[in-house]
Every structure is written in structure tokens, then in C-alpha cells.
N, C-alpha and C positions, 0 to 999 in steps of 0.2 A: 494464295497462289493465283495468278491471273490465268484467264482462258487463252490458250495459244490458238485453238481451233474452236469456232462456234458456228453452229448452224441452227436456224429457227424457221420452222414451217417450211422446209425445203421440199418442193414437188416437181416432178418431171414426168411428162407423159409423151408417148410416141403414138400419135393418132388416138385411137381409143384405149390404148394400153397404158395403164398407170404403172410407171417403173418404180417411182418413190413418191410416197404420199405423206406430206406434212411431218418430215423428219426433223427433229430437234435434237441437238447434242452439244456437249461442251467438253473439252479436253483441257485439263490444267497442266501448267508448265511441269515438266519432270515426271509425268505419268504415262502409262501406256493404256491406250484405249482399244478395245476390241470391237469391230463392226462385223457381226456374225450372221449367218444365214445360208440356206440351201442355194444351190446354183440357180440363178434366175430370181433370187429374192430382192435384188436391187442394190446389192453392195458395190458393184463396179460403177453403176450409174451414179450412186450417191458420191463415191470418192472422186469420179470425174467432175461432177458438179462442184464439189468442195474445192477442188484444185483449180477450177475455172476453165477447164478443157472442154467442158460441155455446158451449154447454156440451160439453165433451169427455168422452169416457168414461173414459179412463185417462191418467195422466202427470202432469207438473208443468210449470207456466209461471210465470215471474217477469219483470216489466218493472220496471226500476229497483228491483229486490229487492222488489217487491210482488206480491201475487196479484191478477191483474186480474178475478177472479171476485168477490172480497170486498172489494177496495179500488178499485173502478171510479171512485168519485168523486174520489179523490186522483189517480188516473192520468189521469183526464180533463182535468185542469189541466196535465199535464206531457207529453202525447202529442199529436202532430199526425197527422191521417189524411187522406189523399186517396184516394178510390176512383174507378175508371174510370166506374162507373155512378152517379156522384153526382147526387142529385136536388135540385139547387138550383133555386129559384124563378127562372124565366126573365124574368118581368115585374117586375123590381126593379133598381134601378140598382146599379152596382158599389160605389158608396159606401154605399148602404143595406145591402147584403149584407154588407159588411165590418163596419159598425156593429152589425148584428144578432149577427153572430159574435163580435165583440169583447166584447159585453155579457155573454157566457156565461163569460168567464174572468176571474180574479182579477188576473193580471198581463199582461193583453193588450199586445201591441205596438202601435206607432202604425201603423195600416193605411195612412195616407197615405205615410209613409216607405217602407213595403214596396212599395207600388204604384209609387212612384218608382223604387225600386231594380230593380224588375223591368220597368220601361219601359212601364207602362200607366197612369200617373197621369193622362194625358190622357183616359182612359175612365171616369173616376170618375162622370160623369153619364150614361153609357151604360147602356142596359139589357143585362142579362147575355145575353139572346137575340141582341143585335145584335153581339157580340164574335165575331171569327174564332176558328178552332180554337186557334191558337197563343196568342191572347190569353186564351181561357178556361183553357188549361192554365197559363198564368202565374198567372192569378187563383186557380186551385185551389191552387197552390203558397203564395200569399199567405195563403189562408184556412187552410191547414195550419200555417202558421208564425205566425198571430196569437196563438195560446195561449202564444207564447214557449216551445215545447216543448223537452224534452231529447232526445226521439227522434221521428222521423217515418216513417210508413208510406206508401209511394207505390205506387199500383196501376196499371201500364201507362200511366204518365204521358204518354209520347209517341205513343201510338197515334193514328193519323189525322193526325199532323203531317207537313209536308214536311221535307225534309233540312235546310234552314236553321233552321227552328223547332226541330227536334229538337236540333241542335247548340247552339242558344241556351239551351235547357233544360239540357243537359249542362253548359254553362258555369256556370249558376246553381247547379246541385247540386255541382259541384266547389268552388265557392266556399263554399257551406254546409259541406262536408266539411272544408275547410280552417279553418273557424271552429270546428270541434269538434262539428258536428252528427252524430248517429248516425241512419243510415237503413236501412230494410228496404224493398226494392223488388221488384216483379215486372216482367218484361219478356219480350217475344218477340224483341227485337232483340239479337243477340249482339255486334254492334259496340258498342252501348250498354253491355252488361254488361261487355265488356273495358275500356271507358273508365272506368266508374264503380265497379265492384264489387271489394272487397278479397277477399271469400269468396263462394262460391255453394253452393247445394244444388239438385240437379236431382231432381224427383219424377217417377215414372212409376206411375200407378194407386195413388197414395197412398204408395208405397214410395220411400225414398230410394236413388237408383241412382248418385249421385255427390255428394261433399262435399269441398271443397277450393277452390283457386284456379283461375282460368281456364287458367293455364299448365299446371297439373297435369291438368286435364280434357283438354286437347290432348295432353299427354304420354301419358295413359293410353288414348287412343283410337288408331285406326289413321289418324288424319287430321292435318293441320297447320294447319287453321283451326278457330276456335271454333264457328262455325255448323255445320260438318260434324261436329265432335265432339258437340255438342249433339244434332243429329239422330241420331247413332249411339247415344248413351246412351238416348234416348227412343224409338228405333225409328221416329221419324217419317219418316225417309228411306225406309225400306222400305214404309211405309204409303202414302206419296206415289207410290211407284213402282207399288204395286198399283192405285192409282186412275187411273193414266194410261191 
């Protein structure tokens, strides 16, 4: 399998604050990669640098063997992105939003078929603001898939969803993976990470503190559960104890 996403020695600082330091990762075609860490660990900065929306200081990044800084127009047509803080217009119907999005791409998929696939075809005439949290998240997946991308970036996709809705989203993502979709995602839910991710990278203060599979993360920690292992790698467990 070839690497769809590759970063080597990626670093980014803001004045004296190092947000990402010497990050290296590779995501193979048809796999799901989890970029993990506490808030402020450097995940968002790393993703923005990888996508080419933020200039990095040092290192190398390639998506589909292209430089996202100099070939953004080409990659725009091949990469789907869903951000947690997406600022979609609320006073627009689902159908209108899909239409506006599709008009941006050369090989856009049929949004009606995507809406049907993800169970929200009956909401086409509804305003975005009137959708439930789970319906919005499904819509955000649809919008990320409309470009007919080869790779998709997903940021905290299931935050705010109830258990049933989260599992519905997992099922959708597993189906996409089986179809060969490559995904890079961030998540604070370790059960989600265990279900979806082939490989993970855990960041702490911009530094890589673990890189490998969830099974390896558990084995390298003094714990037998992924959530406890994650807290051990990030020291969140100790920080939480101090705040009690």
C-alpha cells in the first residue's frame, strides 16, 4: 500500500511557543489514522500544516504525493475535510448547502444519493439550523464526501452525540474504509479510536509520545485499557487527579 499522507520532521512555532515539534507520520491507502492528544497538544496545528492551510517552519508534507502548499488547487479536488468548528450557514436548506458545495468540484458525487445513504434524505428541505446534532454530523460527512475524495480529514466527528448516534457514525466510517477510503481523524473517545483506527499518534505539548497501534499502546503502558493507556501517555490522569 502506498502512503496517501506523509509528514517528516514537521515543526511549527508561534513566537517562543512550539506547537508541533518534529512530527513524522504516514497514512497508507485504505487505512484510518488517529491523531490524538489533549486540547492544546498540537493536533489542530498539525492538521492545518498537513492540509497546507497553515505555513510550517520545517519539515516535509505530501498528500497523494503532492505538496499541499504549492498544489492546493489540485488537492482541493481530491481531499475531503470536516472540521468540528465548521462554520456552515445555518439559514440554508440541506439541499441548497449540498448544491453550493458540489458546484465547487469537478467530479462531485450525487448529493441526493449520499443523503439517502446516510439516512437524512428526508431532511433535504430542512434548514441546517433545524437538524439534530446527529443529523448535522451525518450532513458534515456528506459534505466531506461530495468532492469524491481519495482521502478525508475528520475532526472530532462524534463530539456531542449520544451513544446510539456515535455508533451509527462508526458504522458509516467502517463502510467507507471497506470501500478503500483513507481517513485521518482526531478524537477524544478511546472506544472510537479502538474501533476505527489502524494506527495512532499521540501528541503531548507538540511532541510525539506514542506511535503505533492501540494494542501496542496498551502493551507499552502499565494499563490494560486504551483509555487508561492514553491518559498515562498524556499525563491527563495525573492532571485530573490534581484538579480534584
